[in-house]
FIDREN-220214 format. One record per residue: x, y, z of N, C-alpha, C, CB in turn; residue in one letter; residue number from 1. Coordinates in pm, whole numbers. Glycine has a CB too. Layout:
REM residues N
> X|Y|Z|X|Y|Z|X|Y|Z|X|Y|Z|A|NUM;
...
//
This chain:
REM residues 132
> 22040|2300|1413|21998|2462|1350|22101|2561|1425|21812|2520|1394|S|1;
> 22055|2688|1355|22141|2793|1420|22087|2830|1561|22145|2924|1330|A|2;
> 21985|2809|1574|21958|2861|1700|21983|2740|1818|21806|2919|1696|E|3;
> 21982|2618|1771|22070|2517|1867|22171|2546|1896|22099|2403|1831|E|4;
> 22271|2575|1781|22398|2632|1832|22432|2726|1890|22459|2647|1771|Q|5;
> 22337|2802|1851|22346|2950|1938|22318|2918|2099|22212|3073|1878|S|6;
> 22225|2844|2146|22208|2819|2263|22322|2731|2326|22085|2769|2270|K|7;
> 22356|2656|2263|22485|2570|2306|22624|2658|2317|22511|2447|2189|L|8;
> 22626|2723|2245|22751|2843|2277|22747|2901|2370|22770|2948|2200|F|9;
> 22625|2978|2402|22549|3055|2510|22593|2962|2637|22366|3066|2481|I|10;
> 22543|2849|2658|22537|2786|2740|22692|2734|2796|22447|2702|2697|E|11;
> 22768|2694|2710|22903|2650|2717|23005|2772|2747|22936|2578|2583|K|12;
> 22940|2900|2682|23050|3025|2695|23084|3041|2863|22973|3193|2626|A|13;
> 22970|3021|2964|22998|2980|3102|23036|3146|3157|23142|2845|3114|G|14;
> 23103|3231|3106|23135|3344|3154|23000|3430|3167|23240|3402|3069|D|15;
> 22998|3458|3308|22879|3531|3361|22868|3693|3280|22902|3545|3543|D|16;
> 23018|3743|3265|22981|3843|3190|22915|3850|3045|23075|3899|3188|R|17;
> 22988|3764|2961|22918|3698|2861|22749|3716|2858|22959|3552|2878|F|18;
> 22714|3645|2958|22574|3613|2992|22505|3739|3003|22559|3533|3120|R|19;
> 22568|3805|3074|22501|3945|3110|22491|4050|3001|22579|4013|3222|M|20;
> 22612|4035|2937|22615|4111|2805|22513|4071|2704|22747|4095|2739|M|21;
> 22462|3963|2702|22356|3889|2598|22237|3946|2684|22363|3691|2578|L|22;
> 22243|3896|2768|22062|3970|2861|22059|4117|2862|22040|3932|3066|L|23;
> 22181|4176|2852|22143|4311|2867|22116|4360|2730|22248|4394|2938|F|24;
> 22166|4310|2617|22159|4344|2491|21994|4244|2427|22329|4300|2417|L|25;
> 21951|4160|2460|21798|4125|2501|21709|4213|2550|21791|4034|2594|A|26;
> 21773|4259|2656|21679|4344|2714|21663|4472|2653|21707|4361|2843|G|27;
> 21782|4523|2589|21745|4659|2513|21701|4628|2372|21873|4764|2505|V|28;
> 21730|4536|2311|21673|4502|2175|21554|4450|2153|21742|4424|2117|T|29;
> 21500|4372|2270|21362|4306|2281|21370|4176|2185|21234|4416|2232|G|30;
> 21529|4149|2161|21544|3990|2092|21561|3883|2229|21713|3977|1973|L|31;
> 21550|3760|2168|21575|3679|2239|21740|3665|2259|21504|3576|2192|Q|32;
> 21776|3596|2352|21936|3605|2403|22022|3538|2250|21969|3479|2582|D|33;
> 21918|3419|2201|22015|3354|2096|21979|3440|1975|21992|3180|2067|T|34;
> 21876|3489|1975|21871|3623|1841|21975|3723|1839|21736|3726|1852|Q|35;
> 22020|3781|1994|22080|3870|1994|22223|3806|1950|22060|3940|2113|V|36;
> 22287|3683|1975|22377|3591|1947|22401|3595|1804|22339|3465|1993|Y|37;
> 22304|3550|1729|22299|3541|1572|22289|3683|1530|22169|3451|1509|Q|38;
> 22198|3742|1567|22230|3887|1488|22297|3977|1508|22153|3955|1473|Q|39;
> 22347|3997|1629|22413|4112|1678|22560|4073|1678|22360|4157|1820|I|40;
> 22610|3958|1753|22749|3945|1782|22811|3834|1647|22765|3877|1956|L|41;
> 22715|3764|1586|22765|3707|1454|22764|3757|1337|22718|3613|1429|L|42;
> 22711|3875|1322|22707|3947|1170|22852|3980|1167|22599|4099|1149|K|43;
> 22851|3974|1033|23023|3971|983|23043|4099|960|23073|3884|839|P|44;
> 23173|4128|968|23240|4236|973|23173|4353|881|23376|4200|937|Y|45;
> 23208|4305|772|23183|4394|607|23029|4387|655|23234|4293|405|H|46;
> 22914|4342|674|22804|4383|719|22804|4486|774|22756|4316|780|Q|47;
> 22874|4485|895|22846|4627|1005|22921|4751|932|22930|4606|1190|L|48;
> 23035|4724|869|23114|4799|793|23020|4884|710|23207|4717|714|Q|49;
> 22940|4806|639|22843|4852|481|22713|4933|596|22753|4649|340|E|50;
> 22697|4933|693|22582|4968|791|22628|5105|815|22565|4871|934|E|51;
> 22773|5102|901|22816|5221|909|22833|5326|791|22917|5202|963|K|52;
> 22884|5272|706|22859|5370|571|22731|5397|533|22914|5315|446|L|53;
> 22652|5322|528|22529|5367|499|22446|5476|593|22461|5252|488|Q|54;
> 22470|5489|715|22459|5563|832|22518|5701|813|22524|5491|943|E|55;
> 22660|5703|772|22708|5822|740|22671|5888|614|22831|5811|746|K|56;
> 22666|5789|507|22577|5867|362|22436|5894|421|22554|5746|197|Q|57;
> 22369|5842|505|22250|5927|519|22223|6044|603|22164|5856|550|Q|58;
> 22343|6018|719|22367|6163|784|22418|6272|687|22475|6153|901|E|59;
> 22505|6229|601|22558|6319|499|22443|6392|402|22657|6233|411|E|60;
> 22364|6292|345|22243|6364|311|22165|6443|365|22177|6308|284|L|61;
> 22138|6384|489|22050|6495|602|22110|6600|579|22052|6473|771|E|62;
> 22218|6596|614|22331|6772|631|22311|6832|504|22542|6758|649|Q|63;
> 22341|6779|399|22321|6820|280|22159|6902|215|22356|6695|218|E|64;
> 22071|6820|274|21916|6831|249|21895|6968|357|21812|6662|300|E|65;
> 21944|6975|458|21931|7060|610|21994|7186|545|22034|6989|771|E|66;
> 22133|7181|488|22203|7293|423|22111|7352|292|22356|7235|374|Q|67;
> 22055|7280|233|22007|7334|107|21845|7400|161|22003|7194|-26|Q|68;
> 21773|7334|277|21722|7406|334|21725|7561|365|21730|7353|398|Q|69;
> 21818|7554|454|21871|7660|494|21870|7781|411|21980|7628|523|L|70;
> 21961|7726|287|22013|7826|195|21888|7872|105|22137|7764|105|L|71;
> 21769|7794|89|21643|7832|26|21568|7914|130|21559|7705|-22|E|72;
> 21596|7914|231|21516|7987|344|21627|8152|350|21518|7864|528|Q|73;
> 21719|8130|334|21813|8264|309|21773|8331|170|21987|8222|301|H|74;
> 21771|8249|85|21707|8317|-36|21581|8386|-40|21692|8231|-126|E|75;
> 21530|8297|5|21344|8347|25|21377|8495|112|21213|8196|158|Q|76;
> 21441|8505|219|21430|8607|319|21498|8715|214|21512|8573|481|K|77;
> 21589|8701|161|21713|8784|73|21593|8824|-18|21871|8683|-15|Q|78;
> 21551|8795|-102|21436|8807|-183|21347|8906|-157|21371|8702|-182|A|79;
> 21264|8836|-2|21167|8937|63|21224|9056|83|21114|8897|188|H|80;
> 21324|9077|120|21421|9191|191|21451|9298|77|21581|9120|253|E|81;
> 21473|9231|-34|21486|9323|-177|21343|9360|-219|21563|9234|-315|E|82;
> 21282|9300|-226|21127|9341|-257|21063|9470|-174|21031|9207|-217|K|83;
> 21127|9435|-47|21067|9561|72|21138|9674|29|21103|9537|255|R|84;
> 21254|9650|26|21389|9747|-13|21336|9848|-132|21537|9641|-82|Q|85;
> 21257|9763|-248|21234|9821|-364|21116|9908|-327|21213|9723|-477|R|86;
> 21023|9819|-269|20886|9934|-218|20932|10038|-149|20766|9874|-113|K|87;
> 21030|10032|-48|21058|10153|40|21116|10286|-40|21167|10106|152|L|88;
> 21205|10190|-176|21270|10319|-243|21144|10342|-330|21430|10297|-336|Q|89;
> 21058|10310|-403|20916|10375|-452|20865|10442|-356|20808|10281|-496|K|90;
> 20842|10428|-265|20763|10502|-189|20808|10657|-147|20743|10421|-78|Q|91;
> 20973|10627|-100|21065|10751|-80|21037|10794|-261|21269|10705|-14|L|92;
> 21070|10795|-362|21084|10845|-459|20932|10914|-501|21147|10747|-542|Q|93;
> 20824|10845|-451|20677|10914|-449|20674|11013|-378|20568|10838|-404|Q|94;
> 20740|11018|-255|20730|11141|-146|20808|11222|-204|20774|11121|8|L|95;
> 20900|11224|-294|21023|11310|-326|20957|11390|-418|21160|11238|-386|L|96;
> 20853|11323|-480|20809|11386|-630|20701|11468|-573|20750|11269|-765|E|97;
> 20599|11410|-475|20544|11481|-413|20545|11651|-360|20552|11413|-353|Q|98;
> 20685|11608|-268|20728|11741|-196|20755|11828|-312|20865|11729|-93|Q|99;
> 20826|11811|-439|20866|11873|-521|20755|11940|-584|20938|11805|-589|E|100;
> 20638|11858|-629|20535|11910|-656|20492|12002|-559|20456|11824|-682|E|101;
> 20474|11978|-445|20408|12088|-353|20502|12227|-371|20407|12032|-177|Q|102;
> 20638|12191|-314|20717|12330|-345|20686|12405|-492|20883|12295|-343|Q|103;
> 20673|12358|-577|20639|12427|-701|20509|12478|-700|20654|12345|-814|Q|104;
> 20393|12418|-651|20269|12481|-631|20314|12592|-560|20161|12400|-562|Q|105;
> 20362|12577|-411|20371|12715|-350|20444|12808|-415|20423|12714|-226|A|106;
> 20566|12803|-500|20641|12886|-579|20541|12976|-659|20735|12803|-669|L|107;
> 20466|12877|-751|20362|12932|-837|20241|13038|-762|20291|12800|-900|E|108;
> 20206|12962|-603|20112|13047|-546|20200|13183|-519|20043|12977|-409|Q|109;
> 20308|13182|-460|20382|13303|-400|20389|13385|-520|20534|13274|-332|E|110;
> 20426|13321|-644|20464|13444|-759|20294|13491|-802|20577|13365|-934|E|111;
> 20214|13402|-800|20062|13502|-787|20054|13573|-726|19949|13468|-755|Q|112;
> 20064|13560|-587|20059|13647|-504|20139|13801|-503|20087|13574|-412|Q|113;
> 20245|13746|-511|20314|13875|-575|20281|13968|-686|20421|13840|-614|L|114;
> 20243|13926|-812|20197|13982|-916|20058|14039|-855|20192|13883|-1038|Q|115;
> 19961|13961|-801|19848|14048|-747|19886|14155|-673|19759|13979|-668|L|116;
> 19962|14171|-578|20004|14271|-516|20078|14396|-615|20089|14210|-415|Q|117;
> 20151|14359|-691|20214|14453|-747|20096|14529|-825|20331|14397|-829|Q|118;
> 19986|14460|-894|19886|14469|-996|19807|14568|-899|19809|14317|-1053|L|119;
> 19777|14524|-767|19685|14632|-662|19758|14755|-682|19682|14593|-479|R|120;
> 19912|14743|-662|19966|14898|-629|19988|14949|-727|20084|14924|-553|E|121;
> 20000|14907|-859|19980|14944|-1005|19854|15050|-978|19940|14797|-1118|H|122;
> 19735|14975|-954|19634|15026|-974|19570|15123|-874|19570|14936|-1001|H|123;
> 19624|15121|-734|19628|15211|-653|19714|15336|-692|19663|15154|-545|Q|124;
> 19801|15304|-737|19886|15420|-819|19819|15518|-894|19973|15363|-919|H|125;
> 19784|15447|-1014|19698|15490|-1123|19561|15557|-1052|19663|15356|-1224|Q|126;
> 19473|15484|-985|19395|15567|-902|19402|15675|-841|19369|15524|-835|L|127;
> 19518|15713|-775|19580|15810|-693|19620|15920|-801|19709|15747|-606|Q|128;
> 19687|15886|-928|19712|15987|-1034|19569|16033|-1073|19798|15925|-1164|Q|129;
> 19464|15965|-1076|19328|15990|-1122|19267|16096|-1056|19246|15877|-1110|L|130;
> 19266|16071|-919|19244|16154|-819|19300|16294|-811|19279|16092|-721|R|131;
> 19442|16307|-867|19497|16414|-827|19481|16497|-981|19653|16385|-757|E|132;
//
């Protein structure tokens, strides 16, 4: 079996560094040393390359998604800012209209007071003429 062959290879390897590496990998991965040998060290090269490619594609996909989220957030902020600007512009326009209206009313009031004063002076002048 594959496991027996792995055990034999590990025993025959005899190199302490190789054995230490297997034990280290076994400790890190939680696998048996024979499983480490079979699943990690004997994996075909193309399978490792395929996994690296998949990881890279996954990273690229995650980066694209992150960029898309950032773009959407930016667009939302921009739309919110534009809405806020329009609201402020509308408020400013209303204030300007109110101010213009108040100035117009003040002018009309001033005009009325001037007319009243002229009318009073005219009446006083007429009264004085009548007294004389």
